[in-house]
C-alpha positions as CSV (number, residue, x, y, z in Angstrom):
1,M,-15.8,-44.0,27.9
2,S,-13.0,-44.8,30.5
3,L,-10.8,-42.1,32.0
4,K,-7.8,-43.5,30.2
5,T,-9.6,-43.3,26.8
6,S,-10.8,-39.7,27.6
7,L,-7.2,-38.7,28.5
8,C,-5.9,-40.2,25.3
9,A,-8.6,-38.5,23.2
10,A,-7.8,-35.1,24.9
11,A,-4.0,-35.6,24.3
12,A,-4.7,-36.5,20.6
13,A,-6.8,-33.4,20.2
14,L,-4.1,-31.2,21.9
15,A,-1.5,-32.7,19.6
16,L,-3.6,-31.8,16.5
17,T,-3.8,-28.2,17.7
18,L,-0.1,-27.7,18.3
19,P,0.8,-27.2,14.6
20,A,-1.8,-24.5,14.4
21,I,-0.4,-22.8,17.4
22,A,3.1,-23.1,16.1
23,Q,2.0,-21.4,12.8
24,D,0.9,-18.3,14.7
25,S,4.4,-16.7,14.4
26,S,5.7,-13.3,15.2
27,Y,6.7,-12.7,11.6
28,K,5.5,-13.3,8.1
29,P,7.6,-13.8,4.9
30,G,8.2,-10.6,3.0
31,S,9.9,-9.6,-0.2
32,V,12.8,-11.4,-1.8
33,W,16.1,-9.7,-2.3
34,F,18.9,-10.5,-4.7
35,F,22.3,-9.0,-4.3
36,S,25.1,-9.2,-6.9
37,N,28.6,-8.3,-5.7
38,I,30.6,-6.7,-8.6
39,Q,34.3,-5.8,-8.8
40,V,34.8,-3.3,-11.6
41,E,37.9,-3.8,-13.6
42,P,40.4,-1.0,-13.7
43,G,39.4,1.8,-16.1
44,Q,36.0,0.3,-16.7
45,Y,33.9,2.0,-14.0
46,E,32.2,4.6,-16.2
47,K,31.6,2.2,-19.0
48,Y,30.0,-0.3,-16.7
49,L,27.8,2.3,-15.1
50,D,26.8,3.3,-18.6
51,Y,25.6,-0.3,-19.1
52,L,23.8,-0.3,-15.8
53,A,22.0,3.0,-16.7
54,S,20.9,1.5,-20.1
55,N,20.0,-2.2,-20.5
56,W,20.2,-3.2,-16.9
57,K,17.9,-0.4,-15.8
58,K,15.5,-1.1,-18.7
59,V,15.1,-4.7,-17.5
60,Q,14.5,-3.5,-13.9
61,E,11.9,-0.9,-15.0
62,L,10.1,-3.6,-17.0
63,G,10.0,-5.7,-13.9
64,K,8.5,-2.8,-12.0
65,R,5.8,-2.3,-14.6
66,E,5.0,-6.0,-14.6
67,G,4.7,-6.0,-10.8
68,V,7.6,-8.4,-10.4
69,I,10.2,-6.0,-9.0
70,L,9.4,-3.7,-6.1
71,S,12.7,-1.8,-6.2
72,Y,16.3,-1.9,-7.4
73,H,19.5,-0.1,-6.3
74,V,23.1,0.3,-7.4
75,L,25.1,0.7,-4.2
76,S,28.7,1.8,-4.2
77,V,31.0,0.2,-1.6
78,N,33.0,3.0,0.0
79,A,36.6,2.0,0.6
80,P,36.3,-1.7,-0.3
81,R,38.9,-4.0,1.3
82,K,40.8,-6.7,-0.6
83,D,38.4,-9.0,-2.4
84,E,35.3,-7.0,-1.6
85,P,33.0,-5.7,-4.3
86,D,33.1,-2.1,-5.7
87,L,29.3,-2.2,-6.4
88,I,26.4,-4.1,-5.1
89,L,23.3,-4.5,-7.3
90,A,20.2,-5.0,-5.2
91,V,16.9,-6.1,-6.6
92,E,13.8,-6.5,-4.5
93,L,11.2,-8.9,-5.8
94,K,7.6,-9.1,-4.7
95,D,7.9,-12.8,-4.2
96,Y,9.5,-15.9,-5.5
97,R,8.4,-16.7,-9.1
98,S,7.4,-20.0,-10.6
99,N,9.3,-21.4,-13.6
100,A,6.4,-20.4,-15.9
101,E,6.5,-16.8,-14.5
102,Q,10.3,-16.7,-15.0
103,Q,10.0,-17.9,-18.6
104,A,7.2,-15.5,-19.4
105,F,9.2,-12.6,-18.0
106,Q,12.3,-13.7,-19.9
107,K,10.3,-13.5,-23.2
108,K,9.4,-9.9,-22.3
109,I,13.1,-9.1,-21.7
110,E,14.0,-10.7,-25.0
111,A,11.4,-8.5,-26.8
112,L,12.6,-5.4,-24.9
113,L,16.3,-5.9,-25.7
114,A,15.7,-7.4,-29.1
115,A,18.0,-10.3,-28.0
116,D,17.2,-13.9,-27.3
117,A,18.8,-15.8,-24.4
118,H,21.8,-16.8,-26.5
119,K,22.5,-13.1,-27.4
120,Q,22.0,-12.0,-23.8
121,D,24.5,-14.7,-22.6
122,T,27.0,-13.6,-25.2
123,A,26.6,-10.0,-24.1
124,A,27.1,-10.9,-20.5
125,G,30.3,-12.6,-21.4
126,E,31.5,-9.6,-23.3
127,R,30.9,-7.5,-20.1
128,G,33.5,-9.6,-18.4
129,V,36.2,-7.0,-19.5
130,M,34.3,-4.4,-17.5
131,R,33.5,-6.3,-14.3
132,K,33.8,-9.5,-12.4
133,L,30.9,-11.1,-10.5
134,V,32.4,-12.0,-7.1
135,G,29.3,-13.3,-5.5
136,N,25.5,-13.4,-5.2
137,M,23.2,-13.6,-2.2
138,E,19.5,-14.2,-2.0
139,L,17.6,-13.1,1.1
140,Q,14.0,-13.0,2.2
141,E,12.7,-10.3,4.5
142,L,10.9,-11.4,7.6
143,V,8.3,-8.8,8.5
144,L,7.7,-8.7,12.2
145,K,4.1,-8.5,13.3
């Protein structure tokens, strides 16, 4: 084997190991967070919190029992500025879910609430008098090693 061939082989071997080296990162993917920014309509704060304390909480607790949801929080925004939310609903998921997992969980929600997807959609529309969804955000935690 010539020196040129040996050097090319060594370079090729090094090139093949670079992706493996790059994969050894200083972090790993963690849990997935969903944040919903809510502006509560005037005079509807207590009524909307009643909803959150009932059906919304039931769904989150189901998710925890099923091992899908790690935690959930209702955060009040103190002194919101113009166009900022009054509440932030935060839900921490173990990981992203496949379509099949999402559909299976939806069936469990329908059984829990005794309402199919159409009834749930209608109910969400009816909550429009209580609140306005002003934005969503999906984040994934990066756990430093």
